[in-house]
C-alpha positions in Angstrom: -4.7 5.9 -44.1 -8.5 6.1 -43.7 -10.9 5.7 -46.6 -11.7 9.5 -46.5 -8.0 10.3 -46.7 -7.5 8.0 -49.6 -10.5 9.6 -51.3 -9.0 13.1 -50.8 -5.7 12.0 -52.2 -7.2 10.3 -55.2 -9.4 13.3 -55.9 -6.3 15.6 -55.9 -4.6 13.3 -58.4 -7.7 13.0 -60.5 -8.2 16.8 -60.6 -4.6 17.3 -61.6 -5.1 15.0 -64.7 -8.5 16.4 -65.4 -7.2 20.0 -65.5 -4.3 18.9 -67.8 -6.8 17.1 -70.2 -9.2 20.1 -70.2 -6.3 22.5 -71.0 -4.9 20.3 -73.7 -8.4 19.7 -75.2 -9.3 23.4 -75.0 -6.2 24.5 -76.7 -6.5 21.8 -79.4 -10.1 22.8 -80.1 -9.1 26.5 -80.3 -6.1 26.1 -82.6 -6.7 22.8 -84.3 -3.2 21.8 -83.5 -0.6 22.1 -80.7 3.0 23.2 -80.9 5.7 22.8 -78.5 4.9 26.2 -76.8 1.3 25.1 -76.3 2.5 21.9 -74.7 4.7 23.9 -72.3 1.9 26.3 -71.3 -0.5 23.4 -70.8 2.1 21.6 -68.7 2.8 24.7 -66.6 -0.9 25.3 -66.0 -1.6 21.8 -65.0 1.4 21.5 -62.8 0.5 24.7 -60.9 -3.1 23.5 -60.4 -1.9 19.9 -59.4 0.9 21.2 -57.3 -1.4 23.6 -55.4 -3.8 20.7 -54.7 -1.0 18.4 -53.6 0.5 21.2 -51.3 -2.9 21.7 -49.7 -3.4 18.0 -49.2 0.1 17.6 -47.8 -0.3 20.6 -45.5 -3.7 19.4 -44.2 -3.0 15.7 -43.8 0.8 15.4 -43.3 2.5 18.7 -42.2 -0.2 19.8 -39.7 -0.5 16.4 -37.9 3.4 16.2 -37.9 3.6 19.6 -36.2 0.9 18.5 -33.7 2.9 15.4 -32.9 6.1 17.4 -32.6 4.5 19.7 -30.1 3.4 16.9 -28.0 6.9 15.3 -28.1 8.3 18.7 -26.9 6.0 18.7 -23.9 7.1 15.1 -23.1 10.8 16.1 -23.4 10.1 18.9 -20.8 8.7 16.3 -18.3 5.0 16.9 -19.0 4.1 13.1 -19.1 0.4 13.9 -18.7 0.2 14.8 -22.4 -2.3 13.1 -24.7 -3.1 13.8 -28.3 -6.4 13.8 -30.2 -5.9 11.0 -32.8 -8.7 12.5 -34.9 -6.4 15.5 -35.7 -4.1 13.2 -37.7 -5.9 11.1 -40.1 -2.8 9.8 -41.8 -0.9 9.1 -38.6 -3.8 7.9 -36.3 -1.7 4.9 -35.3 1.3 7.0 -34.5 -0.7 9.4 -32.3 -2.3 6.4 -30.5 1.2 4.9 -29.9 2.2 8.4 -28.6 -0.7 8.3 -26.1 0.3 4.8 -25.0 3.9 5.9 -24.5 2.7 9.0 -22.5 0.6 6.9 -20.2 3.5 4.5 -19.7 5.8 7.3 -18.8 3.3 8.7 -16.4 3.0 5.4 -14.6 6.8 5.1 -14.5 7.0 8.6 -13.1 4.4 7.8 -10.5 6.3 4.6 -9.5 9.5 6.6 -9.3 8.0 9.2 -7.0 6.4 6.4 -4.9 9.8 4.5 -4.7 11.7 7.6 -3.6 9.0 8.4 -1.0 9.1 4.9 0.3 12.8 4.7 0.4 13.0 8.0 2.4 10.3 6.8 4.8 12.0 3.3 5.4 15.4 4.8 5.9 14.1 7.6 8.1 12.5 5.3 10.7 15.7 3.3 11.6 17.8 6.5 11.5 15.5 8.1 13.9 15.7 5.2 16.2 19.5 5.3 16.0 19.6 9.1 16.7 17.1 8.9 19.5 18.7 6.1 21.4 22.2 7.4 20.8 21.1 10.7 22.4 19.7 8.8 25.4 23.0 7.0 25.8 24.8 10.3 26.4 23.1 10.4 29.9 25.8 9.6 32.3 23.2 8.6 34.9 21.8 5.6 32.9 21.7 2.3 34.6 23.6 -0.6 33.0 20.3 -2.2 32.1 19.0 0.9 30.3 22.3 1.3 28.5 22.2 -2.3 27.3 18.6 -1.9 26.2 19.2 1.2 24.2 22.3 -0.3 22.6 20.2 -3.3 21.5 17.7 -1.0 19.9 20.5 0.8 18.1 21.9 -2.5 16.9 18.5 -3.7 15.7 17.9 -0.5 13.7 21.3 -0.7 12.3 20.8 -4.3 11.1 17.4 -3.3 9.5 19.1 -0.4 7.7 22.0 -2.5 6.5 19.5 -5.2 5.3 17.5 -2.8 3.3 20.6 -1.3 1.7 21.8 -4.9 0.9 18.4 -5.9 -0.5 18.2 -2.7 -2.7 21.7 -3.4 -4.1 20.8 -7.0 -4.8 17.6 -6.0 -6.7 19.5 -3.3 -8.6 22.2 -5.8 -9.6 19.8 -8.5 -10.6 17.6 -6.0 -12.6 20.5 -5.1 -14.9 20.1 -7.0 -18.3 23.8 -7.5 -18.4 24.1 -9.0 -14.9 25.5 -12.5 -15.1 23.8 -15.3 -13.1 26.3 -18.0 -12.1 24.5 -21.4 -12.1 25.1 -24.9 -11.0 23.0 -28.1 -10.8 21.8 -28.9 -7.3 19.0 -30.7 -5.5 16.0 -28.4 -5.2 14.1 -30.7 -2.8 17.1 -30.9 -0.5 17.3 -27.1 -0.5 13.7 -26.8 0.4 14.1 -29.2 3.3 17.1 -27.3 4.6 15.3 -24.0 4.5 12.2 -25.4 6.0 14.2 -26.8 8.9 15.3 -23.3 9.8 11.7 -22.3 10.5 10.8 -25.4 12.5 11.4 -23.8 15.9 9.1 -20.8 14.9 6.5 -23.2 13.5 6.4 -25.2 16.6 6.4 -22.2 18.8 3.2 -21.0 17.1 1.8 -24.5 17.2 1.3 -24.5 13.3 0.5 -27.5 11.4 2.7 -28.0 8.3 2.4 -30.3 5.4 5.3 -30.8 3.0 5.6 -33.0 -0.1 8.8 -32.8 -2.3 9.4 -34.7 -5.5 13.1 -35.3 -6.1 14.2 -32.7 -8.6 17.7 -31.5 -9.6 17.6 -28.0 -11.0 20.1 -25.7 -12.7 20.2 -22.3 -11.0 21.9 -20.0 -8.5 21.6 -21.9 -5.2 22.3 -18.9 -3.0 19.7 -16.7 -4.7 17.0 -19.3 -4.8 17.6 -20.1 -1.1 16.7 -16.4 -0.5 13.4 -16.9 -2.5 12.3 -19.9 -0.2 13.4 -18.0 2.9 11.3 -15.0 2.1 8.2 -17.1 1.2 8.5 -19.3 4.3 9.2 -16.4 6.5 6.0 -14.6 5.3 4.0 -17.8 5.7 5.0 -18.3 9.3 4.8 -14.6 10.1 1.3 -14.0 8.8 -0.3 -17.3 9.9 -2.0 -17.1 13.4 -1.3 -19.7 16.1 -2.8 -23.0 15.3 -2.9 -22.4 11.6 -1.5 -24.4 8.8 1.4 -24.1 6.3 1.9 -26.2 3.2 4.9 -26.5 0.9 5.0 -28.7 -2.2 7.5 -29.3 -5.0 6.5 -31.1 -8.2 7.7 -31.5 -11.8 5.6 -30.1 -14.6 7.2 -30.9 -17.9 10.4 -29.0 -18.0 9.6 -26.9 -15.0 9.8 -27.3 -11.3 6.8 -25.9 -9.5 7.0 -24.8 -5.8 3.8 -23.9 -4.0 3.8 -22.3 -0.6 0.4 -21.9 1.1 -0.8 -20.7 4.4 -4.0 -20.1 6.3 -3.0 -16.7 7.5 -4.5 -13.2 7.2 -4.5 -13.2 3.4 -4.7 -10.1 1.3 -7.2 -8.0 -0.6 -7.3 -8.1 -4.4 -5.4 -4.7 -4.4 -2.8 -6.0 -2.0 -2.3 -9.2 -4.0 -1.9 -7.1 -7.3 0.9 -5.0 -5.7 2.4 -7.7 -3.5 5.7 -7.9 -5.6 6.1 -4.1 -5.7 9.1 -2.7 -3.9 8.3 -1.3 -0.4 4.6 -2.3 -0.8 3.1 -3.3 2.5 -0.6 -3.0 1.9 -3.0 -0.5 3.4 -1.1 -0.8 6.7 2.2 0.1 5.1 5.2 0.8 7.4 3.6 -0.6 10.5 5.3 -4.0 10.4 9.0 -4.9 11.0 9.5 -5.7 7.3 10.7 -3.3 4.6 8.5 -4.5 1.8 11.5 -5.7 -0.2 11.2 -9.5 0.4 8.7 -10.3 -2.3 10.3 -7.8 -4.7 13.5 -9.8 -4.4 11.5 -13.1 -4.9 10.1 -11.8 -8.2 13.5 -10.4 -9.4 15.3 -13.7 -8.7 12.7 -15.9 -10.2 12.5 -13.7 -13.3 16.3 -13.8 -13.6 16.0 -17.6 -13.7 13.5 -17.4 -16.5 10.6 -18.3 -14.2 7.4 -16.8 -13.0 5.8 -16.3 -9.6 2.3 -15.4 -8.8 -0.1 -15.3 -5.8 -3.6 -16.1 -5.0 -5.0 -14.8 -1.8 -8.3 -14.0 0.0 -8.5 -11.7 2.9 -8.9 -13.8 6.1 -8.3 -17.0 4.3 -4.6 -17.2 3.6 -2.3 -17.0 0.6 -0.8 -19.3 -2.0 2.5 -18.4 -3.7 3.4 -20.5 -6.8 6.9 -20.4 -8.3 7.6 -22.0 -11.7 11.3 -22.4 -12.6 12.8 -24.0 -15.7 14.8 -27.0 -14.6 17.5 -26.3 -17.0 18.7 -22.7 -17.8 18.8 -21.9 -21.5 22.2 -21.7 -23.1 23.5 -18.1 -23.6 23.2 -16.8 -27.1 26.5 -16.2 -29.0 
């Protein structure tokens, strides 16, 4: 409650008592003494005056702002998330109105993300479906050569795999995002897992003549081995994919207190500040969205898995100078509550 509101309230209370005193004093001065009927009349007069003042105060500072807030809530309930309220119209509930505006802004952002997500899903699914439909139509030509038929079939298989992978990734993110989703864990060697995943990419690294530098501290970690392998696969894949021939990739694992820290760096194309800020958003592929073979789900899965393990992941990048992803994971998972 602001100082001016307190002043108005105290003035109403003071006026009520003042009226009562004046009425009592006037009647006493006029009659010299007061009987029970005089006391009743004085009480009624002072109550009417005080009640009127309190009613006006309540209507001005409580009822009117409450109605104003209710009207805003109705607009939100009908889907108008672009609703903001003037906090100056509710002196007693300024904080509530400010919280309402924060809620409205958050809902508007969620709605925008939802619309963007639906749009991106539609676009990403539409592309492989168009490939499948187009090449399936071409296969109906009886005059196709065996080579052409095989080529078209491979395109259909490729589009089908991409569509299947996107659906699988979406289901995985959805399942992991549920608060009630259980995460089976076991203790395993994180450095050995990183070596195993790194070995998978050696042919691609050598094919692009990339220099690579690895340094792994021996660390046993408690976590979901399969999901964490997916994290390193996505990070290594991006590093190799976006680093030009002759570039360099670095992977390190070190212990920092109770955390295992994995750093994956490259000297690739890098990202703008805006791209880096949205790198972990689902389906986000930067200003050149939808032009690559990816679906924009890899880093979203990385963030979801790392968060599910109680860890954090961030990225530092500069356009034309490469990117550095840092994953911090607790070595031991906290015991479940209850």
